[in-house]
Biopython code that builds the backbone (N, CA, C, O; Angstrom):
import numpy as np
from Bio.PDB.StructureBuilder import StructureBuilder

atoms = [
    (1, "UNK", "N", (127.712, 97.763, 141.306)),
    (1, "UNK", "CA", (127.728, 99.085, 140.727)),
    (1, "UNK", "C", (128.723, 99.965, 141.491)),
    (1, "UNK", "O", (128.757, 99.933, 142.721)),
    (2, "UNK", "N", (129.523, 100.743, 140.776)),
    (2, "UNK", "CA", (130.499, 101.624, 141.404)),
    (2, "UNK", "C", (129.804, 102.675, 142.258)),
    (2, "UNK", "O", (128.682, 103.090, 141.968)),
    (3, "UNK", "N", (130.495, 103.101, 143.321)),
    (3, "UNK", "CA", (130.015, 104.169, 144.204)),
    (3, "UNK", "C", (130.907, 105.380, 143.946)),
    (3, "UNK", "O", (132.117, 105.333, 144.169)),
    (4, "UNK", "N", (130.293, 106.465, 143.471)),
    (4, "UNK", "CA", (131.042, 107.653, 143.070)),
    (4, "UNK", "C", (130.519, 108.860, 143.826)),
    (4, "UNK", "O", (129.308, 109.039, 143.962)),
    (5, "UNK", "N", (131.425, 109.681, 144.316)),
    (5, "UNK", "CA", (131.004, 110.871, 145.025)),
    (5, "UNK", "C", (132.009, 111.999, 144.894)),
    (5, "UNK", "O", (133.169, 111.807, 144.531)),
    (6, "UNK", "N", (131.512, 113.178, 145.206)),
    (6, "UNK", "CA", (132.323, 114.384, 145.232)),
    (6, "UNK", "C", (132.215, 114.951, 146.638)),
    (6, "UNK", "O", (131.112, 115.207, 147.122)),
    (7, "UNK", "N", (133.347, 115.149, 147.297)),
    (7, "UNK", "CA", (133.384, 115.771, 148.618)),
    (7, "UNK", "C", (133.940, 117.181, 148.443)),
    (7, "UNK", "O", (134.959, 117.377, 147.781)),
    (8, "UNK", "N", (133.265, 118.160, 149.042)),
    (8, "UNK", "CA", (133.680, 119.562, 148.902)),
    (8, "UNK", "C", (133.799, 120.220, 150.264)),
    (8, "UNK", "O", (133.011, 119.937, 151.167)),
    (9, "UNK", "N", (134.775, 121.091, 150.412)),
    (9, "UNK", "CA", (134.900, 121.914, 151.604)),
    (9, "UNK", "C", (135.870, 123.045, 151.307)),
    (9, "UNK", "O", (136.605, 123.015, 150.320)),
    (10, "UNK", "N", (135.856, 124.037, 152.179)),
    (10, "UNK", "CA", (136.693, 125.225, 152.002)),
    (10, "UNK", "C", (137.572, 125.402, 153.223)),
    (10, "UNK", "O", (137.079, 125.449, 154.350)),
    (11, "UNK", "N", (138.865, 125.499, 153.003)),
    (11, "UNK", "CA", (139.800, 125.731, 154.106)),
    (11, "UNK", "C", (139.593, 127.137, 154.662)),
    (11, "UNK", "O", (139.357, 128.086, 153.915)),
    (12, "UNK", "N", (139.683, 127.250, 155.963)),
    (12, "UNK", "CA", (139.596, 128.569, 156.589)),
    (12, "UNK", "C", (140.795, 129.411, 156.145)),
    (12, "UNK", "O", (141.828, 128.880, 155.739)),
    (13, "UNK", "N", (140.637, 130.699, 156.229)),
    (13, "UNK", "CA", (141.738, 131.623, 155.911)),
    (13, "UNK", "C", (142.960, 131.231, 156.731)),
    (13, "UNK", "O", (142.869, 131.085, 157.950)),
    (14, "UNK", "N", (144.086, 131.062, 156.079)),
    (14, "UNK", "CA", (145.335, 130.708, 156.748)),
    (14, "UNK", "C", (145.533, 129.219, 156.989)),
    (14, "UNK", "O", (146.590, 128.821, 157.478)),
    (15, "UNK", "N", (144.547, 128.379, 156.662)),
    (15, "UNK", "CA", (144.653, 126.941, 156.937)),
    (15, "UNK", "C", (144.853, 126.107, 155.677)),
    (15, "UNK", "O", (144.929, 124.881, 155.764)),
    (16, "UNK", "N", (144.940, 126.738, 154.511)),
    (16, "UNK", "CA", (145.018, 125.998, 153.250)),
    (16, "UNK", "C", (146.171, 124.997, 153.231)),
    (16, "UNK", "O", (145.975, 123.842, 152.852)),
    (17, "UNK", "N", (147.355, 125.417, 153.629)),
    (17, "UNK", "CA", (148.518, 124.526, 153.561)),
    (17, "UNK", "C", (148.367, 123.323, 154.491)),
    (17, "UNK", "O", (148.740, 122.208, 154.129)),
    (18, "UNK", "N", (147.827, 123.545, 155.676)),
    (18, "UNK", "CA", (147.621, 122.435, 156.614)),
    (18, "UNK", "C", (146.559, 121.480, 156.081)),
    (18, "UNK", "O", (146.710, 120.263, 156.198)),
    (19, "UNK", "N", (145.484, 122.015, 155.496)),
    (19, "UNK", "CA", (144.451, 121.170, 154.893)),
    (19, "UNK", "C", (145.054, 120.347, 153.751)),
    (19, "UNK", "O", (144.794, 119.149, 153.640)),
    (20, "UNK", "N", (145.851, 120.986, 152.916)),
    (20, "UNK", "CA", (146.483, 120.277, 151.792)),
    (20, "UNK", "C", (147.385, 119.153, 152.298)),
    (20, "UNK", "O", (147.412, 118.070, 151.713)),
    (21, "UNK", "N", (148.118, 119.401, 153.376)),
    (21, "UNK", "CA", (148.988, 118.365, 153.941)),
    (21, "UNK", "C", (148.154, 117.199, 154.469)),
    (21, "UNK", "O", (148.467, 116.038, 154.203)),
    (22, "UNK", "N", (147.095, 117.507, 155.214)),
    (22, "UNK", "CA", (146.227, 116.457, 155.747)),
    (22, "UNK", "C", (145.620, 115.615, 154.627)),
    (22, "UNK", "O", (145.603, 114.386, 154.703)),
    (23, "UNK", "N", (145.123, 116.285, 153.589)),
    (23, "UNK", "CA", (144.498, 115.560, 152.480)),
    (23, "UNK", "C", (145.527, 114.712, 151.744)),
    (23, "UNK", "O", (145.224, 113.593, 151.330)),
    (24, "UNK", "N", (146.720, 115.226, 151.579)),
    (24, "UNK", "CA", (147.767, 114.443, 150.923)),
    (24, "UNK", "C", (148.060, 113.152, 151.668)),
    (24, "UNK", "O", (148.162, 112.086, 151.060)),
    (25, "UNK", "N", (148.197, 113.250, 152.993)),
    (25, "UNK", "CA", (148.442, 112.056, 153.810)),
    (25, "UNK", "C", (147.264, 111.088, 153.721)),
    (25, "UNK", "O", (147.450, 109.881, 153.570)),
    (26, "UNK", "N", (146.054, 111.631, 153.816)),
    (26, "UNK", "CA", (144.843, 110.815, 153.760)),
    (26, "UNK", "C", (144.702, 110.146, 152.395)),
    (26, "UNK", "O", (144.337, 108.973, 152.313)),
    (27, "UNK", "N", (144.985, 110.876, 151.338)),
    (27, "UNK", "CA", (144.867, 110.335, 149.979)),
    (27, "UNK", "C", (145.768, 109.112, 149.804)),
    (27, "UNK", "O", (145.364, 108.124, 149.190)),
    (28, "UNK", "N", (146.980, 109.178, 150.341)),
    (28, "UNK", "CA", (147.890, 108.031, 150.222)),
    (28, "UNK", "C", (147.288, 106.793, 150.888)),
    (28, "UNK", "O", (147.421, 105.686, 150.367)),
    (29, "UNK", "N", (146.634, 106.968, 152.023)),
    (29, "UNK", "CA", (146.004, 105.846, 152.728)),
    (29, "UNK", "C", (144.820, 105.298, 151.922)),
    (29, "UNK", "O", (144.715, 104.091, 151.709)),
    (30, "UNK", "N", (143.934, 106.193, 151.477)),
    (30, "UNK", "CA", (142.720, 105.762, 150.778)),
    (30, "UNK", "C", (143.064, 105.058, 149.470)),
    (30, "UNK", "O", (142.427, 104.066, 149.116)),
    (31, "UNK", "N", (144.050, 105.553, 148.759)),
    (31, "UNK", "CA", (144.423, 104.950, 147.469)),
    (31, "UNK", "C", (144.946, 103.526, 147.625)),
    (31, "UNK", "O", (144.996, 102.771, 146.654)),
    (32, "UNK", "N", (145.336, 103.161, 148.839)),
    (32, "UNK", "CA", (145.796, 101.789, 149.106)),
    (32, "UNK", "C", (144.648, 100.834, 149.410)),
    (32, "UNK", "O", (144.847, 99.620, 149.436)),
    (33, "UNK", "N", (143.456, 101.364, 149.639)),
    (33, "UNK", "CA", (142.311, 100.509, 149.938)),
    (33, "UNK", "C", (141.999, 99.623, 148.735)),
    (33, "UNK", "O", (142.021, 100.077, 147.591)),
    (34, "UNK", "N", (141.714, 98.372, 149.009)),
    (34, "UNK", "CA", (141.438, 97.407, 147.943)),
    (34, "UNK", "C", (140.301, 97.863, 147.025)),
    (34, "UNK", "O", (140.377, 97.677, 145.811)),
    (35, "UNK", "N", (139.261, 98.450, 147.590)),
    (35, "UNK", "CA", (138.091, 98.821, 146.799)),
    (35, "UNK", "C", (138.094, 100.239, 146.255)),
    (35, "UNK", "O", (137.138, 100.643, 145.593)),
    (36, "UNK", "N", (139.151, 101.005, 146.519)),
    (36, "UNK", "CA", (139.208, 102.369, 145.993)),
    (36, "UNK", "C", (139.748, 102.353, 144.575)),
    (36, "UNK", "O", (140.807, 101.784, 144.311)),
    (37, "UNK", "N", (139.018, 102.979, 143.667)),
    (37, "UNK", "CA", (139.447, 103.065, 142.272)),
    (37, "UNK", "C", (140.015, 104.435, 141.929)),
    (37, "UNK", "O", (140.936, 104.541, 141.119)),
    (38, "UNK", "N", (139.470, 105.487, 142.542)),
    (38, "UNK", "CA", (139.927, 106.853, 142.274)),
    (38, "UNK", "C", (139.793, 107.666, 143.552)),
    (38, "UNK", "O", (138.781, 107.576, 144.247)),
    (39, "UNK", "N", (140.805, 108.453, 143.861)),
    (39, "UNK", "CA", (140.745, 109.441, 144.935)),
    (39, "UNK", "C", (141.595, 110.612, 144.472)),
    (39, "UNK", "O", (142.787, 110.692, 144.770)),
    (40, "UNK", "N", (140.961, 111.518, 143.738)),
    (40, "UNK", "CA", (141.657, 112.667, 143.150)),
    (40, "UNK", "C", (141.268, 113.936, 143.885)),
    (40, "UNK", "O", (140.088, 114.185, 144.128)),
    (41, "UNK", "N", (142.261, 114.734, 144.237)),
    (41, "UNK", "CA", (142.044, 115.959, 144.993)),
    (41, "UNK", "C", (142.298, 117.159, 144.081)),
    (41, "UNK", "O", (143.302, 117.225, 143.373)),
    (42, "UNK", "N", (141.348, 118.112, 144.120)),
    (42, "UNK", "CA", (141.440, 119.319, 143.307)),
    (42, "UNK", "C", (141.196, 120.545, 144.171)),
    (42, "UNK", "O", (140.559, 120.467, 145.221)),
    (43, "UNK", "N", (141.713, 121.677, 143.713)),
    (43, "UNK", "CA", (141.297, 122.966, 144.248)),
    (43, "UNK", "C", (140.737, 123.760, 143.080)),
    (43, "UNK", "O", (141.104, 123.541, 141.926)),
    (44, "UNK", "N", (139.849, 124.679, 143.399)),
    (44, "UNK", "CA", (139.255, 125.521, 142.359)),
    (44, "UNK", "C", (140.300, 126.554, 141.951)),
    (44, "UNK", "O", (140.873, 127.228, 142.808)),
    (45, "UNK", "N", (140.550, 126.682, 140.661)),
    (45, "UNK", "CA", (141.579, 127.597, 140.167)),
    (45, "UNK", "C", (141.336, 129.027, 140.644)),
    (45, "UNK", "O", (142.286, 129.736, 140.977)),
    (46, "UNK", "N", (140.090, 129.451, 140.678)),
    (46, "UNK", "CA", (139.779, 130.828, 141.070)),
    (46, "UNK", "C", (139.627, 131.001, 142.583)),
    (46, "UNK", "O", (139.478, 132.125, 143.061)),
    (47, "UNK", "N", (139.663, 129.908, 143.335)),
    (47, "UNK", "CA", (139.510, 129.961, 144.794)),
    (47, "UNK", "C", (140.299, 128.811, 145.405)),
    (47, "UNK", "O", (139.718, 127.778, 145.737)),
    (48, "UNK", "N", (141.611, 128.968, 145.560)),
    (48, "UNK", "CA", (142.464, 127.844, 145.965)),
    (48, "UNK", "C", (142.210, 127.284, 147.361)),
    (48, "UNK", "O", (142.791, 126.257, 147.712)),
    (49, "UNK", "N", (141.366, 127.922, 148.167)),
    (49, "UNK", "CA", (140.996, 127.342, 149.465)),
    (49, "UNK", "C", (139.831, 126.370, 149.337)),
    (49, "UNK", "O", (139.501, 125.668, 150.293)),
    (50, "UNK", "N", (139.198, 126.321, 148.149)),
    (50, "UNK", "CA", (138.072, 125.414, 147.903)),
    (50, "UNK", "C", (138.610, 124.081, 147.386)),
    (50, "UNK", "O", (139.241, 124.022, 146.331)),
    (51, "UNK", "N", (138.354, 123.020, 148.140)),
    (51, "UNK", "CA", (138.839, 121.682, 147.789)),
    (51, "UNK", "C", (137.688, 120.818, 147.294)),
    (51, "UNK", "O", (136.577, 120.873, 147.821)),
    (52, "UNK", "N", (137.972, 120.033, 146.285)),
    (52, "UNK", "CA", (137.030, 119.050, 145.751)),
    (52, "UNK", "C", (137.771, 117.727, 145.683)),
    (52, "UNK", "O", (138.884, 117.657, 145.163)),
    (53, "UNK", "N", (137.156, 116.684, 146.205)),
    (53, "UNK", "CA", (137.747, 115.343, 146.146)),
    (53, "UNK", "C", (136.777, 114.452, 145.386)),
    (53, "UNK", "O", (135.627, 114.276, 145.791)),
    (54, "UNK", "N", (137.252, 113.894, 144.284)),
    (54, "UNK", "CA", (136.462, 112.988, 143.447)),
    (54, "UNK", "C", (136.851, 111.570, 143.833)),
    (54, "UNK", "O", (138.013, 111.180, 143.714)),
    (55, "UNK", "N", (135.867, 110.797, 144.299)),
    (55, "UNK", "CA", (136.128, 109.448, 144.807)),
    (55, "UNK", "C", (135.291, 108.419, 144.065)),
    (55, "UNK", "O", (134.111, 108.640, 143.793)),
    (56, "UNK", "N", (135.917, 107.288, 143.739)),
    (56, "UNK", "CA", (135.199, 106.176, 143.126)),
    (56, "UNK", "C", (135.620, 104.899, 143.848)),
    (56, "UNK", "O", (136.807, 104.626, 144.028)),
    (57, "UNK", "N", (134.617, 104.126, 144.255)),
    (57, "UNK", "CA", (134.836, 102.853, 144.932)),
    (57, "UNK", "C", (134.228, 101.734, 144.088)),
    (57, "UNK", "O", (133.271, 101.951, 143.344)),
    (58, "UNK", "N", (134.781, 100.567, 144.210)),
    (58, "UNK", "CA", (134.370, 99.418, 143.412)),
    (58, "UNK", "C", (132.862, 99.176, 143.505)),
    (58, "UNK", "O", (132.212, 98.885, 142.500)),
    (59, "UNK", "N", (132.311, 99.299, 144.711)),
    (59, "UNK", "CA", (130.884, 99.061, 144.943)),
    (59, "UNK", "C", (130.526, 99.593, 146.329)),
    (59, "UNK", "O", (131.368, 100.170, 147.018)),
    (60, "UNK", "N", (129.289, 99.396, 146.724)),
    (60, "UNK", "CA", (128.827, 99.882, 148.035)),
    (60, "UNK", "C", (129.613, 99.246, 149.174)),
    (60, "UNK", "O", (129.931, 99.922, 150.153)),
    (61, "UNK", "N", (129.931, 97.960, 149.065)),
    (61, "UNK", "CA", (130.705, 97.299, 150.117)),
    (61, "UNK", "C", (132.081, 97.943, 150.285)),
    (61, "UNK", "O", (132.545, 98.138, 151.409)),
    (62, "UNK", "N", (132.724, 98.270, 149.178)),
    (62, "UNK", "CA", (134.034, 98.922, 149.238)),
    (62, "UNK", "C", (133.917, 100.306, 149.879)),
    (62, "UNK", "O", (134.789, 100.717, 150.645)),
    (63, "UNK", "N", (132.839, 101.017, 149.563)),
    (63, "UNK", "CA", (132.623, 102.327, 150.170)),
    (63, "UNK", "C", (132.397, 102.194, 151.671)),
    (63, "UNK", "O", (132.938, 102.983, 152.446)),
    (64, "UNK", "N", (131.612, 101.216, 152.090)),
    (64, "UNK", "CA", (131.372, 101.003, 153.517)),
    (64, "UNK", "C", (132.673, 100.633, 154.233)),
    (64, "UNK", "O", (132.907, 101.069, 155.361)),
    (65, "UNK", "N", (133.513, 99.837, 153.586)),
    (65, "UNK", "CA", (134.817, 99.501, 154.169)),
    (65, "UNK", "C", (135.660, 100.762, 154.321)),
    (65, "UNK", "O", (136.358, 100.930, 155.321)),
    (66, "UNK", "N", (135.595, 101.644, 153.331)),
    (66, "UNK", "CA", (136.318, 102.923, 153.404)),
    (66, "UNK", "C", (135.851, 103.722, 154.623)),
    (66, "UNK", "O", (136.672, 104.279, 155.353)),
    (67, "UNK", "N", (134.546, 103.778, 154.840)),
    (67, "UNK", "CA", (134.012, 104.543, 155.971)),
    (67, "UNK", "C", (134.467, 103.974, 157.313)),
    (67, "UNK", "O", (134.543, 104.705, 158.300)),
    (68, "UNK", "N", (134.765, 102.692, 157.356)),
    (68, "UNK", "CA", (135.179, 102.037, 158.600)),
    (68, "UNK", "C", (136.696, 102.022, 158.785)),
    (68, "UNK", "O", (137.180, 101.535, 159.807)),
    (69, "UNK", "N", (137.448, 102.538, 157.831)),
    (69, "UNK", "CA", (138.914, 102.523, 157.924)),
    (69, "UNK", "C", (139.364, 103.295, 159.170)),
    (69, "UNK", "O", (138.781, 104.331, 159.490)),
    (70, "UNK", "N", (140.375, 102.814, 159.865)),
    (70, "UNK", "CA", (140.781, 103.421, 161.133)),
    (70, "UNK", "C", (141.350, 104.835, 161.013)),
    (70, "UNK", "O", (141.399, 105.557, 162.009)),
    (71, "UNK", "N", (141.770, 105.238, 159.847)),
    (71, "UNK", "CA", (142.362, 106.569, 159.680)),
    (71, "UNK", "C", (141.335, 107.624, 159.287)),
    (71, "UNK", "O", (141.658, 108.812, 159.268)),
    (72, "UNK", "N", (140.100, 107.219, 158.971)),
    (72, "UNK", "CA", (139.072, 108.177, 158.565)),
    (72, "UNK", "C", (138.639, 109.101, 159.686)),
    (72, "UNK", "O", (138.553, 110.313, 159.492)),
    (73, "UNK", "N", (138.367, 108.549, 160.849)),
    (73, "UNK", "CA", (137.938, 109.355, 161.993)),
    (73, "UNK", "C", (138.967, 110.400, 162.395)),
    (73, "UNK", "O", (138.625, 111.573, 162.542)),
    (74, "UNK", "N", (140.221, 109.998, 162.577)),
    (74, "UNK", "CA", (141.238, 110.989, 162.925)),
    (74, "UNK", "C", (141.420, 112.070, 161.849)),
    (74, "UNK", "O", (141.660, 113.233, 162.171)),
    (75, "UNK", "N", (141.306, 111.683, 160.578)),
    (75, "UNK", "CA", (141.401, 112.674, 159.504)),
    (75, "UNK", "C", (140.276, 113.693, 159.627)),
    (75, "UNK", "O", (140.521, 114.899, 159.598)),
    (76, "UNK", "N", (139.039, 113.210, 159.764)),
    (76, "UNK", "CA", (137.899, 114.124, 159.854)),
    (76, "UNK", "C", (137.975, 114.998, 161.097)),
    (76, "UNK", "O", (137.607, 116.172, 161.045)),
    (77, "UNK", "N", (138.443, 114.450, 162.212)),
    (77, "UNK", "CA", (138.585, 115.238, 163.439)),
    (77, "UNK", "C", (139.625, 116.341, 163.271)),
    (77, "UNK", "O", (139.434, 117.456, 163.756)),
    (78, "UNK", "N", (140.722, 116.035, 162.586)),
    (78, "UNK", "CA", (141.763, 117.041, 162.351)),
    (78, "UNK", "C", (141.305, 118.088, 161.338)),
    (78, "UNK", "O", (141.671, 119.259, 161.440)),
    (79, "UNK", "N", (140.506, 117.664, 160.364)),
    (79, "UNK", "CA", (140.045, 118.572, 159.309)),
    (79, "UNK", "C", (138.976, 119.548, 159.799)),
    (79, "UNK", "O", (138.972, 120.713, 159.402)),
    (80, "UNK", "N", (138.076, 119.082, 160.654)),
    (80, "UNK", "CA", (136.896, 119.869, 161.046)),
    (80, "UNK", "C", (137.199, 121.304, 161.484)),
    (80, "UNK", "O", (136.526, 122.221, 161.014)),
    (81, "UNK", "N", (138.172, 121.541, 162.355)),
    (81, "UNK", "CA", (138.403, 122.927, 162.773)),
    (81, "UNK", "C", (139.114, 123.781, 161.717)),
    (81, "UNK", "O", (139.248, 124.995, 161.877)),
    (82, "UNK", "N", (139.561, 123.144, 160.653)),
    (82, "UNK", "CA", (140.315, 123.861, 159.618)),
    (82, "UNK", "C", (139.471, 124.272, 158.420)),
    (82, "UNK", "O", (139.966, 124.945, 157.516)),
    (83, "UNK", "N", (138.190, 123.870, 158.404)),
    (83, "UNK", "CA", (137.333, 124.182, 157.259)),
    (83, "UNK", "C", (136.152, 125.044, 157.685)),
    (83, "UNK", "O", (135.775, 125.077, 158.856)),
    (84, "UNK", "N", (135.580, 125.738, 156.712)),
    (84, "UNK", "CA", (134.477, 126.655, 156.984)),
    (84, "UNK", "C", (133.160, 125.931, 157.235)),
    (84, "UNK", "O", (132.338, 126.406, 158.019)),
    (85, "UNK", "N", (132.948, 124.800, 156.590)),
    (85, "UNK", "CA", (131.718, 124.032, 156.740)),
    (85, "UNK", "C", (131.781, 123.207, 158.026)),
    (85, "UNK", "O", (132.851, 123.028, 158.607)),
    (86, "UNK", "N", (130.617, 122.707, 158.465)),
    (86, "UNK", "CA", (130.599, 121.815, 159.632)),
    (86, "UNK", "C", (131.287, 120.492, 159.329)),
    (86, "UNK", "O", (131.873, 119.873, 160.218)),
    (87, "UNK", "N", (131.215, 120.056, 158.068)),
    (87, "UNK", "CA", (131.839, 118.818, 157.599)),
    (87, "UNK", "C", (131.908, 118.895, 156.076)),
    (87, "UNK", "O", (131.357, 119.812, 155.467)),
    (88, "UNK", "N", (132.583, 117.935, 155.474)),
    (88, "UNK", "CA", (132.616, 117.868, 154.015)),
    (88, "UNK", "C", (131.194, 117.761, 153.478)),
    (88, "UNK", "O", (130.361, 117.052, 154.044)),
    (89, "UNK", "N", (130.924, 118.457, 152.396)),
    (89, "UNK", "CA", (129.636, 118.352, 151.719)),
    (89, "UNK", "C", (129.771, 117.243, 150.687)),
    (89, "UNK", "O", (130.589, 117.342, 149.773)),
    (90, "UNK", "N", (128.975, 116.187, 150.827)),
    (90, "UNK", "CA", (129.073, 115.034, 149.941)),
    (90, "UNK", "C", (127.955, 115.052, 148.908)),
    (90, "UNK", "O", (126.787, 115.262, 149.233)),
    (91, "UNK", "N", (128.342, 114.825, 147.658)),
    (91, "UNK", "CA", (127.385, 114.679, 146.569)),
    (91, "UNK", "C", (127.629, 113.326, 145.936)),
    (91, "UNK", "O", (128.710, 113.073, 145.405)),
    (92, "UNK", "N", (126.630, 112.451, 145.988)),
    (92, "UNK", "CA", (126.752, 111.130, 145.381)),
    (92, "UNK", "C", (126.317, 111.230, 143.921)),
    (92, "UNK", "O", (125.316, 111.873, 143.604)),
    (93, "UNK", "N", (127.068, 110.596, 143.050)),
    (93, "UNK", "CA", (126.875, 110.719, 141.611)),
    (93, "UNK", "C", (126.473, 109.379, 140.990)),
    (93, "UNK", "O", (126.957, 108.323, 141.397)),
    (94, "UNK", "N", (125.587, 109.441, 140.004)),
    (94, "UNK", "CA", (125.217, 108.267, 139.227)),
    (94, "UNK", "C", (125.665, 108.489, 137.792)),
    (94, "UNK", "O", (125.566, 109.600, 137.274)),
    (95, "UNK", "N", (126.155, 107.437, 137.150)),
    (95, "UNK", "CA", (126.578, 107.598, 135.748)),
    (95, "UNK", "C", (125.374, 107.837, 134.843)),
    (95, "UNK", "O", (124.282, 107.324, 135.085)),
    (96, "UNK", "N", (125.591, 108.604, 133.829)),
    (96, "UNK", "CA", (124.562, 108.847, 132.818)),
    (96, "UNK", "C", (124.770, 107.842, 131.704)),
    (96, "UNK", "O", (125.845, 107.764, 131.110)),
    (97, "UNK", "N", (123.736, 107.079, 131.429)),
    (97, "UNK", "CA", (123.823, 106.117, 130.316)),
    (97, "UNK", "C", (123.381, 106.811, 129.044)),
    (97, "UNK", "O", (122.250, 107.282, 128.927)),
    (98, "UNK", "N", (124.284, 106.859, 128.114)),
    (98, "UNK", "CA", (123.971, 107.467, 126.825)),
    (98, "UNK", "C", (124.253, 106.457, 125.716)),
    (98, "UNK", "O", (125.243, 105.727, 125.782)),
    (99, "UNK", "N", (123.406, 106.409, 124.714)),
    (99, "UNK", "CA", (123.657, 105.484, 123.619)),
    (99, "UNK", "C", (124.935, 105.861, 122.872)),
    (99, "UNK", "O", (125.259, 107.039, 122.717)),
    (100, "UNK", "N", (125.630, 104.863, 122.426)),
    (100, "UNK", "CA", (126.888, 105.099, 121.695)),
    (100, "UNK", "C", (126.647, 104.995, 120.214)),
    (100, "UNK", "O", (127.577, 105.160, 119.425)),
]
sb = StructureBuilder()
sb.init_structure("model")
sb.init_model(0)
sb.init_chain("A")
sb.init_seg("    ")
for serial, (resi, resn, name, xyz) in enumerate(atoms, 1):
    if name == "N":
        sb.init_residue(resn, " ", resi, " ")
    sb.init_atom(name, np.array(xyz, "f"), 0.0, 1.0, " ", f" {name:<3s}", serial, name[0])
structure = sb.get_structure()
């Protein structure tokens, strides 16, 4: 079963461009992971410091491999002082099965 999540955080005042640069670099790495299917980065139109990252992994094993990737720790360490939250807020999503 696919592993899908939404990561949210808000860049501190004056840090938006640096956060965007960090996420861009990180996105290129994650998109190369064998088990990553989607890694899309968004900002809220009405609040451009608010970032949302929509992630989909092939399965739980692929997600666990993502968490162990060597570039994840340095990314999170660099991001932490630049965002308002203590860390990214993660929301795990399940697909809704609807009859067709």
